[in-house]
C-alpha positions in Angstrom: -20.2 -15.2 -13.2 -23.9 -14.4 -12.6 -24.4 -11.0 -14.0 -28.2 -11.1 -13.9 -28.1 -8.3 -11.3 -25.8 -5.7 -13.1 -26.7 -3.0 -15.4 -25.6 -2.6 -18.9 -22.2 -0.2 -18.3 -21.1 -2.8 -15.5 -21.6 -5.9 -18.0 -19.7 -4.0 -20.7 -16.9 -3.1 -18.1 -16.6 -6.5 -17.1 -16.6 -7.9 -20.7 -13.7 -5.0 -21.3 -11.7 -6.5 -18.5 -12.3 -10.1 -19.9 -11.3 -9.1 -23.5 -8.0 -7.6 -22.0 -7.1 -10.3 -19.6 -3.6 -10.9 -21.3 -3.0 -7.1 -21.0 -3.8 -7.5 -17.2 -1.3 -10.4 -16.9 1.5 -8.6 -18.8 1.1 -5.4 -16.8 0.9 -7.4 -13.6 4.2 -9.2 -14.7 6.0 -6.2 -16.0 5.5 -4.4 -12.5 6.8 -7.7 -10.7 10.1 -7.5 -12.4 10.6 -4.1 -12.3 10.7 -4.7 -8.6 11.0 -1.0 -7.5 10.8 -0.2 -3.6 8.9 2.9 -2.3 9.9 6.4 -3.8 12.0 4.4 -6.7 8.8 3.0 -8.7 10.2 4.9 -11.9 9.5 2.2 -14.4 6.3 1.1 -12.6 4.7 4.6 -12.6 5.9 5.4 -15.9 4.2 2.3 -17.6 0.8 2.9 -15.8 0.5 6.6 -16.6 1.3 5.8 -20.3 -1.5 3.1 -20.4 -4.0 5.5 -19.0 -2.8 8.5 -21.1 -3.2 6.2 -24.2 -6.9 5.5 -23.0 -7.6 9.3 -22.9 -7.0 10.5 -19.4 -5.3 13.6 -18.3 -2.5 12.6 -16.3 -0.6 14.7 -13.9 2.8 13.5 -12.5 4.7 14.4 -9.4 1.8 15.2 -7.2 2.5 16.4 -3.7 6.2 16.1 -4.4 6.3 12.5 -5.2 8.3 12.0 -8.6 6.4 8.3 -8.8 3.0 9.6 -8.0 0.3 10.5 -10.3 -3.3 11.6 -10.8 -5.0 10.6 -13.9 -8.6 12.1 -14.7 -11.3 11.9 -17.2 -15.0 12.8 -17.4 -16.4 15.9 -15.8 -18.8 17.1 -13.2 -20.2 15.2 -10.4 -20.2 12.8 -8.9 -16.5 12.8 -8.3 -15.2 9.1 -8.1 -11.6 8.1 -6.9 -9.5 4.9 -7.3 -6.4 4.6 -5.5 -3.7 1.9 -4.9 -0.1 1.2 -4.4 2.7 -0.3 -6.5 5.9 -0.7 -4.3 8.1 -3.4 -3.8 10.2 -4.4 -0.8 14.0 -4.7 -0.4 15.6 -8.0 -0.1 12.8 -10.1 -1.3 13.4 -11.1 -4.7 11.6 -14.2 -5.5 11.3 -16.4 -8.8 7.8 -16.7 -9.5 6.2 -20.1 -9.7 9.0 -21.5 -7.4 7.9 -23.1 -4.1 11.2 -22.6 -2.2 13.6 -19.6 -2.0 14.8 -18.8 -5.2 16.0 -15.3 -6.0 15.8 -13.7 -9.3 18.6 -11.2 -8.5 20.6 -12.2 -5.3 20.0 -9.8 -2.4 17.9 -7.5 -4.7 14.4 -6.3 -3.8 11.4 -7.9 -4.9 7.3 -7.8 -4.6 6.5 -10.1 -1.6 3.1 -9.0 -1.2 1.3 -8.5 -4.3 1.2 -4.6 -5.1 2.1 -5.5 -8.8 -1.3 -6.8 -9.0 -3.0 -3.9 -7.3 -1.6 -1.8 -9.9 -2.8 -3.9 -12.7 -6.1 -4.6 -11.6 -6.7 -0.6 -11.1 -5.4 0.4 -14.5 -7.6 -2.3 -16.2 -10.6 -1.3 -14.0 -10.1 2.6 -14.7 -9.8 1.7 -18.5 -13.1 -0.2 -18.2 -15.1 2.5 -16.5 -13.9 5.1 -18.8 -15.0 2.9 -21.9 -18.3 2.5 -20.2 -18.9 6.1 -19.2 -18.4 7.0 -22.8 -20.4 4.4 -24.3 -23.3 4.7 -22.1 -23.3 8.6 -21.9 -22.5 8.4 -18.3 -21.8 12.0 -16.6 -19.1 12.4 -13.6 -15.3 12.5 -13.0 -13.2 9.6 -12.3 -9.9 10.3 -10.6 -7.2 7.5 -10.4 -4.5 7.9 -7.9 -1.2 6.3 -8.3 0.4 6.1 -4.4 4.1 5.5 -4.1 5.9 3.9 -1.1 2.9 2.2 0.9 5.1 0.0 2.5 6.6 3.3 4.3 3.1 4.8 4.6 3.9 7.8 2.7 2.0 9.1 -0.1 -1.9 9.4 0.7 -1.5 11.6 3.8 0.2 13.9 1.8 -2.2 14.0 -1.0 -5.2 14.5 1.5 -3.3 17.2 3.1 -2.8 19.1 -0.2 -6.2 18.9 -1.3 -6.4 16.2 -3.9 -9.5 14.6 -2.2 -11.4 17.5 -1.5 -13.9 17.5 -4.3 -13.9 13.6 -4.2 -17.6 12.0 -3.2 -16.3 8.4 -2.9 -13.1 6.4 -3.0 -12.2 2.9 -3.6 -9.0 1.1 -2.9 -7.9 -2.3 -4.3 -5.6 -4.6 -2.5 -4.2 -8.3 -3.4 -5.4 -10.9 -0.5 -5.7 -14.5 -0.3 -9.6 -14.1 -0.7 -12.1 -12.3 -2.6 -13.7 -10.0 -0.2 -14.7 -6.6 1.2 -15.4 -5.1 4.6 -16.5 -2.3 6.7 -15.8 -0.8 10.2 -12.1 0.2 11.4 -9.7 -2.5 9.6 -6.2 -1.1 10.4 -4.3 1.1 13.0 -2.9 4.4 12.8 1.0 4.9 12.6 3.7 7.7 13.0 7.0 6.9 11.0 9.9 8.9 12.4 13.7 8.8 12.4 15.8 10.0 15.3 19.2 10.9 14.4 21.8 11.7 17.3 24.7 13.8 16.5 27.9 14.0 18.8 31.8 14.0 18.1 34.3 11.7 17.0 37.6 10.5 18.9 39.9 7.4 18.8 37.9 4.8 20.7 41.2 3.1 21.9 43.3 6.0 22.6 41.1 8.9 23.9 37.3 7.7 24.0 37.1 10.4 26.6 37.1 12.8 23.9 34.0 11.5 21.9 30.3 12.1 22.4 29.0 8.8 21.3 25.8 9.2 18.9 25.2 5.4 18.9 25.1 5.2 22.7 22.2 7.7 22.6 20.5 5.5 20.2 20.9 2.4 22.6 19.8 4.5 25.6 16.8 5.6 23.5 15.9 1.9 22.8 16.4 1.0 26.2 14.1 3.8 27.5 11.4 2.6 25.0 11.8 -1.0 26.3 11.3 0.0 29.6 8.0 2.2 28.6 6.8 -1.0 26.7 5.4 -2.2 30.6 3.0 1.0 30.3 1.5 0.5 26.8 -1.9 -0.6 26.2 -2.4 -4.2 24.5 -3.0 -2.7 21.2 0.0 -0.8 20.7 3.0 -1.6 18.6 6.5 -0.3 18.8 9.3 -1.2 16.1 12.5 0.1 14.6 15.7 -0.5 12.7 19.1 1.2 13.5 19.7 2.9 9.8 23.1 4.3 11.1 25.3 2.9 13.8 28.5 4.3 12.9 31.6 3.7 10.6 34.1 1.3 12.5 34.6 0.4 16.0 37.7 2.3 17.0 36.0 5.5 15.6 33.5 7.0 18.2 30.4 7.7 16.4 29.5 11.2 15.8 26.1 10.2 14.0 23.8 7.6 14.5 20.1 7.2 13.6 17.1 4.7 14.4 13.6 4.7 12.4 10.9 4.0 14.6 7.3 3.2 13.9 4.3 4.1 16.5 1.2 2.3 16.0 -2.1 2.5 17.8 -5.9 1.9 16.8 -6.4 5.6 17.6 -4.9 8.4 15.5 -4.3 10.5 18.7 -2.6 7.8 20.8 -0.3 7.1 18.0 0.8 10.6 18.2 1.2 10.6 21.9 3.4 7.7 21.5 5.5 9.5 19.1 5.5 12.4 21.8 6.6 10.1 24.4 9.4 8.7 22.4 10.8 12.3 21.5 11.1 13.0 25.1 13.0 9.7 25.7 15.3 10.4 22.8 15.8 14.0 24.3 16.5 12.2 27.5 19.1 9.8 25.6 20.7 13.1 24.0 20.9 14.5 27.6 22.7 11.4 29.0 25.4 11.4 26.2 25.9 15.0 25.6 24.6 14.6 22.1 22.0 16.5 20.0 18.9 14.9 18.4 17.1 15.5 15.3 13.7 14.2 14.7 12.2 13.7 11.2 8.5 12.9 10.7 8.5 10.9 7.6 4.8 10.1 7.5 1.9 9.6 9.9 -1.3 8.0 8.9 -4.6 7.5 10.2 -6.5 4.3 10.9 -8.1 2.6 7.9 -11.9 2.4 8.0 -14.1 1.2 5.3 -17.8 2.5 4.5 -20.8 -0.1 5.2 -22.9 1.2 2.3 -20.3 0.9 -0.1 -18.7 -2.4 1.0 -22.3 -3.7 0.5 -22.5 -2.7 -2.9 -18.9 -4.1 -3.6 -20.1 -7.3 -2.0 -23.0 -7.7 -4.6 -20.1 -7.1 -7.3 -17.7 -9.7 -6.0 -20.7 -12.2 -5.7 -21.7 -11.2 -9.5 -18.2 -11.7 -10.7 -17.4 -14.9 -8.4 -14.3 -16.6 -7.6 -11.8 -17.8 -10.3 -11.7 -21.2 -11.2 -8.3 -22.7 -10.1 -6.7 -25.4 -11.9 -5.0 -28.6 -10.2 -1.5 -27.0 -11.2 -2.5 -23.7 -9.2 -3.9 -25.8 -6.1 -0.7 -27.6 -6.1 1.7 -24.7 -6.2 -0.4 -22.9 -3.4 -0.1 -26.2 -1.2 3.5 -26.7 -1.8 4.2 -22.7 -0.9 2.0 -22.9 2.0 4.1 -26.3 3.3 7.2 -24.6 2.4 6.2 -21.5 4.5 4.9 -23.5 7.5 1.4 -22.9 7.7 -1.8 -24.8 6.8 -1.9 -26.5 3.3 -5.3 -25.6 2.6 -4.7 -24.6 -1.2 -6.7 -21.6 -2.9 -9.9 -20.6 -1.5 -12.8 -22.1 -3.7 -15.6 -19.1 -3.2 -15.7 -15.7 -2.4 -15.8 -14.7 1.2 -19.3 -13.4 2.6 -19.7 -10.1 4.1 -20.3 -10.4 7.9 -20.6 -7.5 10.2 -18.0 -5.0 11.2 -14.6 -6.5 10.1 -11.9 -7.7 12.7 -9.2 -5.0 12.7 -5.7 -6.1 11.9 -2.6 -4.5 13.5 -0.9 -3.4 10.4 -1.1 0.1 8.7 -1.9 1.5 5.3 -1.5 5.0 4.3 -5.1 5.0 2.6 -6.3 5.6 6.1 -6.4 9.3 6.0 -8.5 9.2 2.7 -11.0 6.8 4.5 -11.7 9.6 7.0 -11.6 12.4 4.5 -14.4 10.6 2.4 -16.4 7.4 2.5 -14.1 4.6 1.2 -14.5 1.0 0.2 -11.6 -1.7 0.1 -12.0 -4.6 -2.3 -9.6 -7.5 -1.5 -9.0 -9.7 -4.5 -7.6 -13.3 -4.5 -4.3 -12.9 -6.4 -2.2 -14.5 -3.8 -1.9 -17.7 -1.6 -3.9 -17.8 1.7 -2.2 -18.1 5.0 1.3 -17.1 4.0 3.1 -14.4 5.7 3.7 -11.2 3.4 7.1 -9.6 3.3 8.6 -13.2 3.2 9.6 -14.9 0.1 7.0 -17.2 0.0 4.4 -14.3 -0.7 6.2 -13.6 -4.1 5.8 -17.2 -5.5 2.4 -16.6 -7.0 2.7 -13.1 -8.0 3.8 -13.5 -11.7 1.8 -16.7 -12.1 -1.8 -17.4 -13.4 -2.9 -17.2 -9.8 -2.2 -13.5 -9.6 -3.3 -13.1 -13.2 -6.6 -14.7 -12.4 -7.2 -12.7 -9.2 -6.1 -9.3 -10.9 -8.7 -9.9 -13.5 -11.5 -10.8 -11.0 -10.8 -7.9 -9.0 -10.4 -5.4 -11.9 -14.0 -6.6 -12.9 -15.4 -6.3 -9.4 -13.7 -2.7 -8.7 -15.0 -1.4 -12.2 -18.7 -2.6 -11.8 -18.6 -0.9 -8.0 -17.2 2.3 -9.5 -19.8 2.2 -12.1 -22.6 1.8 -9.5 -21.6 5.2 -8.4 -21.9 7.0 -11.6 -25.3 5.2 -12.4 -27.1 5.3 -9.1 -26.6 8.9 -7.4 -28.6 7.6 -4.5 -25.5 5.1 -3.6 -23.1 8.3 -3.2 -25.6 10.1 -1.2 -26.3 7.1 1.2 -22.4 6.5 1.4 -21.7 10.0 2.5 -24.7 9.7 5.0 -23.2 6.5 6.5 -19.8 8.0 6.5 -21.0 11.0 8.8 -22.8 8.3 11.1 -19.5 6.1 11.2 -17.4 9.0 12.4 -19.4 9.7 15.3 -18.4 13.2 15.6 -14.6 12.4 15.2 -12.9 15.2 13.1 -10.1 14.5 10.7 -7.0 16.6 10.9 -3.8 15.5 9.2 -0.9 14.3 11.6 1.9 15.2 9.2 3.7 18.2 10.7 3.3 21.4 9.0 5.7 22.1 6.1 6.6 18.4 5.6 7.8 17.3 2.5 8.2 13.6 1.4 11.7 12.0 1.6 12.6 11.5 -2.1 15.6 9.8 -2.0 14.5 7.0 0.0 15.7 3.7 -1.5 17.7 5.4 -4.2 21.2 4.0 -3.0 19.3 0.7 -3.2 18.4 0.9 -6.7 21.5 2.6 -7.8 23.0 -1.1 -6.8 20.5 -3.3 -8.2 18.6 -1.4 -11.1 20.8 -2.6 -13.9 20.7 -6.1 -12.8 17.0 -6.2 -12.6 16.5 -4.8 -16.1 18.1 -7.9 -17.4 14.8 -9.7 -16.4 12.3 -7.1 -17.5 9.6 -8.5 -19.7 10.1 -7.7 -23.2 6.5 -7.7 -24.0 4.4 -4.6 -23.3 0.9 -4.6 -22.1 -1.4 -3.9 -25.1 -5.1 -3.1 -24.1 -7.8 -3.2 -27.2 
């Protein structure tokens, strides 16, 4: 590490993370084995909140109606700097760490297959390091640390922004695992509306008297056909995808209830909302054709993610000061074996941090932090805790997540994140310049929430899944609790 350009608070925070690298690894691994999907991150949220409370943060849980969401606060006055990240797993992706082939910990169970467990470990470590440096160096200001459940479902942060939790925030930082050590600026992800369409009909015996039924599943199929035809008229940047969440009970009973869950994505928030509006019309048409009724539930609606250039340049300086972890031959061998098993280029782990160059290329995924990034200037820090080239939401993306690769990456990420947050407390002009740049970057575009008025989060999501698997997952929980010092 080259810390010659770092101030004393930043160096002390980095030293704190280094001293606690075992605690970072233990927290990373605990959350990995909790393997809790969105809205069911009970053990994960509890442990994160305990570790922040032990450090002296005031912790508020259940914010915006999310039982596993939280806000931890320390300090007072201005500036107000926020950190936020996600920590949910995915269904059906249980994977034994360090094994470069499909090997489930719990057969059929949920698992981390992207690395949100490392996101959480890096953020908690960075938050504790920042608080300690603020106290030791007499730095004024307020640090807010947000826990955001269910990112894979694009849920929490639009609600937080709508409910005013970011109204007094000056700038925000988001950390996320990747196969590289980097940051970016410009628009980097796309908007999305997540909605479920439930059709209601009437049952009948499918063999004896089908004419007496009103088939809700037919309506789902017709909606699917309608959107399939509509695809011809979509712009190339648009994305639509769905799963049928309820298709009936058994073939000889006409389904009186069927539902389909759609995502509608576009780089422009208004266009994403327009896609949803058109899909609603198609659903109403399908209901009309089948003599059924349709009920529409918007689960979430998120703006595109954008990153602030001024903050990105500050983060990049800290990435370069911290430097890429040094990878062992064993770590490189595991990475290459996993890449080969995943059918991608077996280039191993990256040897150096990625330079910051121009506006970043937009990717066609979404993240619910997008609303934050339009409300206030936001930076995203990508830290190198997973294997390059592999596809997320696939078993191969779980291989590294409770190994030394993730441990080293989370430590590096926590160091750069802590130093970047402290830059805002030690240099008030950085916050001013970031906000001036934010206004310039928005170019007159005004943020407004896409959530329907009165919308509440779907708190029962994945509850049945965890009822089925939690006891079996608990058999693999690590006995060692993270201990920061």
